N, C-alpha and C positions, 0 to 999 in steps of 0.2 A: 290267743284267739281275739279277733277283732270284736269290738263292742259296738253294736249299732242298732239292734232292733229286738222287739218282741215278736216271736213267730207264733201266730195264732191260727189254729184250724177251728173255725168258730161255729157256734151252735146254729142248727137249722130250726130255730124256734119259730121263725116267722112264717105265717100261713101262706103268704103270697109267694114265697121262694121255694122252688123245688129243692129237695135234698141233694146236695152236691158238696164235693170237697172244696174247701177254700184254705189257702194259706195266706193269711193276712199279716203283713209285715209293717211294723211301725219304725219309721226312721226319725231319729231325734236330731234336730238341726245343730244342737250344741256339740255333737260328735265332730263337726267340721272344725271346731275351735280347739280341739285337743291336739297334742303334739306327739310325735313318735309313733309307736305301735298302737297307741290308744286312738289315734285319729282314724275316722272312717268316712270316706267321701261317698257321694252319691254314685260316682263312677265305679265304686267298688261293689255296688249291689249287682247281683246276678238276677236280672228281671225274670228269668225263666223259672226261678224258685218260688216266686210269689204270684198269686192271682190278684192281690190288691196290695198296694203300698200306701200307708197313711203317714203323711208328713206332720210331725209334731214340733211345736204347737203354734197356732195363732191365738190371739188374745181377744176376749170379749170385753168391750169398753162399757162404761156406765151409761152411755147413751143408746146402747143396743147395737152398735156397729161392731164389725169384726175388724181387728187390726193385725197387721203383720207382727209376728212375735219378735223377730230379730231382723230388722231391715238389712243389716250388714251381711247376713248370710242368705236371707230369703229372696232379696230383690237384686236386680242388676247393679253392677258397680256404680257408685255415685248417687244411688237413690235412697240411701239411708237417711234417717232423721238426724238432726243435730245432736251431737253427743255420742253417736254410735261409732265404734271404730271401723276401720276399713278391713273387711275380712279377706283372708287369703283365697277363699272359695265362695264368691258371692253367687247370686242368681239361682238359689236353691230350687225355687218353684219350677222354673223353666228347665233346669237340668234334670229334675226328677221326671218331668213329663216327657223329656226326650227318651227315657227308657222305653216308651211305647214304640219307638222305632225298632227296637230289638224284640219286643214282645207286643204285637198289636192287640192282644187280648188283655193286656195288663190294665187295671183300673187304678187311678190315683185319687186319693182323698186328702183333704186338709182337716186336721183335728184341732178343735179349740178346747182350751182348758188345761187339764193336767193337774197334778198334785199341787204345784206351786200357785195355781190360780186361786185356790180356795173356793169356798161355797158362796160367799156373800154376794159376789158380782152376778152369779147365775140366779140366785134367789131374787135379787133386785129386779133384774131384767125380765125373767120369766114370769114373775108374779104381777107384772104391770102389763095391761092390755096394750097400752101405747108403745112401751118399749119392746114388747114381744113382737108387735107388728113391724117395728123398725128392724128388729133382728132378723125376722123371716125375710123381709125385702132385701136386707143387706147380705144375707147368706147366699141368696141366688146370685147377686152381683159379684160377690167375692169369689165364689166357686167358679163361675163362668169366666170372669175376667182373668183369673190366674190359671185357667186351663185344667182344672181338676174335674173329676167325674162325680164328686160328691163330697159330703160333709160328715165328719165324725165328731160327736159331742162327748167329751170326757169331763163330766161334772162330778167332782169328788167333794161331797156327795150330797144329793138332795136331802134336806132335813137334818144334816149333820154339820157340825163345825160352827165357828163364829160367823154370825150374820145370816145363818140359815133360818128357815121358817117351817112351821108345821104344815103349811100349805104347799111346800115345795114338791111333794109327791104328785099332787094334782097339776101343779103348774108345769112340771116337767112333761107329763103326759099331754097336756093341752098344747104345749109348744111343739112337741113332736108331730102331733096331728096337723097343726098349722103348716109346718114345714113340708110334711108329706103331701098336703094338698097342692102346694106350689111346686114341689120337686117332680111329682109324677108326670105331668104333661111335658116336662123338660127332659125326662129320662135321667134325672140325677139320683145318685145313691144317698141314702141316709143311714148312718150307723151310730151306735152308742157304745161307750165303754162302761161297763157296770161292775161293781164289786160283787163278790159271790157269797160272803158269809150270810147266814140265814137271817140275822137281825136286820139287814138292810131291806129285806123283802117287805117287812111291815111298815117301815118308816120312810123308805126312799123310792121304791119301785112298784108300780102297778104292772107286773110282768106281762099279763095278757094284752093290756092296752099298748104297752111299749112294742111288743112283738108284732102287733097289728100294723104299726106305723113305720117300722124300720125294716131295712133289707136284711140286716143281721145284727146280732149282739156280740160285742167283743167282751167276753166274760173273763175278768181278771182272777183266775183261779191260782193265785200264787200268794206268797207272804202269809199263809195261814200260821206259820211260825217264822220267827226272825231272830236276829241277834239281840233283840230287846228282852228276850225271855231267858230265864235261868236254866231251863231244860231244853235239850235238843229235840226237835220235831221235824217231820217231813215238811218241806216247803210247799208242796202241792199234793196233799194226800187224797188222790182221786181213786174212787172205787165204784164199780158198776153195781147197780141194784138189781135184784131179781125182777125179771120182766122188762128190763130196759132193752130197747132196740139198739144194738151196737151201731147200726148204720146212722143213727141219729145222734150218737154221742161223738164228742170231739176232745182232742187232746190239746192242752195249752202248755206251751214251753216258753219259759222266760229265758231269753239269751242274754245273760248279764255277767259282767265281770266282777272281780273281787273287790267291790266297794264296801267299806265297813265304817 
């Protein structure tokens, strides 16, 4: 089975968005650098299966700007920075957006952050009014110049990890509100990837405020148990509660290969 993305049918938490089914697919650019059966190209994506495809990842710089994650795979051939190898399949941004020719209703987003980005850089930028303003301005430019329909923020995690701050929870919410103000007149989408364990709710996320400012939330309801534990447990133990409206609930499926 090819390894290429997380399939997410995401929560309709956001008041501004009508309840509807979404299949949100994350495409990781490093899958292009794999070989053999592990390689998954953008052209292998069936765009009819997804309502949104999120390209992972771009990087947040210390000056508040957004930078291409891997110029050799993300940009046209020859546009990579010094020191980057020449990729077999360059121009990832444009090739992803070409999928809209097959599915005109498809929306594409660029995600910044991810697990390897850490928390310190987000904490630094989002807690500074000057750097946050730079980030918001640059987010508009980066999304529009590269032909995306919106931005996904994957900060792992506010208030957690080396370089984080107790003020991250408020800073995250304030940043989303600033982006929302700029994105709405332009018709751009704003989404976030959030962790689901309950302890993050107190230290990392102001859920009502986040939901008010984003189009939808990509809830990472996996890895509740992993190979780091001595006992076996369900990877995603999801159960409905009494009184839950099934139409408002969503299933998260992590499409992942046997990496240990």
